[in-house]
N, C-alpha and C positions, 0 to 999 in steps of 0.2 A: 232507084239509087244510082248515082254515077260511080264509075270505077275508082275515082279519086276518093270519093266518101267512104267506099268499101275499103280501100287501101288505108285510110286513115283509121278506121276502126280496127283493122288488123294490128296497127302499131301500139294500140292502147289495150291490148287484152293478152297479157304474158301468160295467163293460165291456159289459154287456148292452144291446142296443137293443130297447126294449119293443115297437116297431113290428114289428121282425123276428120276435120271439118270437110275437107275436099271429098274424102271417102263418103261421108253421109250426105253431102250436097248432091252427089251424083245419084243417090238413091231417093232423092225428094220427090220425084214425079211418080214414084211407085209406092210411096209411104202408106197411103190409105188403102192399098190392095190387100184384103185379108189374106189373100193367096200368094202374095208377092214376097219380096225379100224381108219384109218386116212382119211376116206372118207370125214368128214367135212372140213378138211384142203385142201383137193383136190378141194372142191367146192369153197372155200373162196380164194384160192391162187391167182387166176387172179386179183381179186379185190384189194387185198393187194399190190402185186407187181406192177400193173399198176398205182394204186393210188400214190405210191412212186415215180414211174417214172415220173408221171406227175407233181409232185411238185418239183422234183430236177433236171430234165434233162436240165433245163435252165443254170446250171453250165457248161454243155459241151460246150456251145457256146463260152466259154471264152478259151477253150482249145480243139480245134477240133482234134488236132493230137493224143492225148492219151485218151483212154476211162476213164470216171470217175471210181475211185476205190471204191469198196463197200465191206463191211464186213458184212456177214450175220452170226450173232452169235446165237448160239443154233439152228444150221441149221437142226438138225436131219439127215435124209437121203437125204437132198439136194432138196427138193421140190421147195422152194423159190429160193434157189441158181441158179438152172438150169434156172428158169424163169428170173432171173435178168441177167444173162449171155446172154440170147436170146435177152433181151432188150437193150444190149449193155454196161453193166456195167463190168468191170474188177472185177470179183467176187472172194472173198475167203470165203468159208463156214467152219465155225469152231464149233465143238461140243465136250462137255465132254464125250459123249458116244462113245466108241471105236466101238461098233457095228454099231451105227448109221453112222459113217464116213465110215466104210467098206461098208455098204449098199449104200451110196452115191456114192462112187468110183466104185462100181460094176455096178450100173445104168448108170453111165456116160460112162463106158467101153462098155456096152452092147448097149446103145443108144446114139451114139455120137451126139453132138450138130451140128446144121446147121453151114456151113461155115461162115455165117454172124454173128455168135455169137461172143461175146468178151471172153477173156480168163476166165477159171473157174478152181479153185484148191480147195482142201479140205484139212483140218488139224485136227488132233485129239488134243484137248486142250481146254483152258479156256480163258476168258478175261484177267485173271491175267498174263498168258503167254505173251500176246501181249503187255500189259501195261509195263511189265518188259523189253520188247524188244524195247519200245518207238515206236511202230508202229503207223501211222496215216492214216486215210481214208477219202476220200471225204463224203461217206455217211456210216453210220452204222445203220443196221437194226437188231431189236430184236423183233421177231414176235412170239407172244404166248409164250414167255419165261420168262418175269419178274415176273409173278405170280408163277414161279417154282423155284426161286433162294432164297438163305437164307436171304439175306439183299438187298431188292429193292433200298434203297438209295445208298448203296455202289456200287451196279450193275450200277446204272445211272451214278455215279461219274466216274466209269471206262469207260463206253460208251463215256462220254464226252471227257475224256483224250485221246481216241482212234480216235477222230474226229478232223480233221484239222480245223484251224479257217476259218470261212466262209462256213463250211460243215454243214451237217445234221444229226440228230439222228431220226429214225422212230421207234416207238414202237406200237404194237398192243397187246391188252389184253382185259379183261373183268371188268366191273364194279361190285362192291360189293352191290348189291341191292336185294330186295326180288324177283324181276322179274328174275334176273340172276339165283338166287338160285333155282327158280321153273323151269325155262326152261333150263338153261345151266348145272346145276348140277342134279337135279332130274330128269327132262325130258330127257336130252340127255344120261345120264349115266345109270339111273335105269329103266326108263319106256320104252324109245324108243331104248335103247342100241345102240345109234349111236356112243358112245364113250366107251372105257373100264372103267369099274367101278374103281374109284381111280384116274382118270386122273387129276381131279381138286380138289383143296382144297378151298371152297368158301371163307373162312376166309382170304385167301391170295389175293383175287381179289382186285383191286385198282381202285378207282373212278377217274374220269378225273381231278377233282380238286386236289386230292392228288397227282396224277402223275405230274401235272404242278408245285406243290409246290416242289416236289423232283427234278424236272428238273431245276427249278431255283436256288435251293441249289447246283446243279452240274455245275452251270455256263452256262445254256442253256436257250434259249428264246423260249416260246411257238409260234409256227407259224401257226399250224392248228390242230383242233381236229374234227374228223368226226365219226359218228356212222356207223357201218356195220350191215345191217339188211337183213335177208333172206326173200326175196319176191319171191315165186315160179315164174319161176324155177331156180332163181339165187340169189347170194347175190348182194346187191346194197348199195351204199353210201347213208347215211340219216343223219338227224339231231338227231336221237334217239340214245343217248349213253348209255342207261340203261343196256345193255347187252354187246355186242361187240363194240369196238371202236379202232381207230388207230389215233395216234398223231404224229406230226412232230415238232421237236425242232431244232432251229438253234444255231450255236455256233459263 
């Protein structure tokens, strides 16, 4: 893609923080390294994707001929997108980072999905692009992305408009609590160096009740909110939403 084309895309995506995109674009080449800067996402990914599958797969029973369509928005280099395709969702991964999408396509080409997987495609772009095209999906997932956008309410409005009636929106993010500041910001970034410094802005974290209010304003209904807690050796679903949590909304 030419620099002019990339610049044009930037002008048409007001929800996107260019500083955030630049930060994650710089990490694109190491995204698939399970021991690299995205190691926490590698560890968390099975829990997130399988939780969404367990709460939405019942829709498939109504239409067994065609896989459910899923939009993985803010997909980065495709970590969750590949998992969704393996679970049987017809998946489109979209991200405003050109470098991220190129890394996703390169990984898919180097490590083809099993024949049992549903279709998987990638696109460089933003939610605004799909809204303008009047796209709709059975499921829209936004995993660890809403805390990085310019306007969370407008972002949720777009997620809602991209979801067909009867479909679901899944959002995972972090609560804005003293515990999350100590563990997810100071601990993970500065002390343990599990994440690159600057990955998160604690002030942009969103508490579950705040997210639920935004979702209702976007025309969505709260279906489920669960905590995600790391209990060695893996992440587990819990009732504790003080740091990481995942929420499901129906339309």
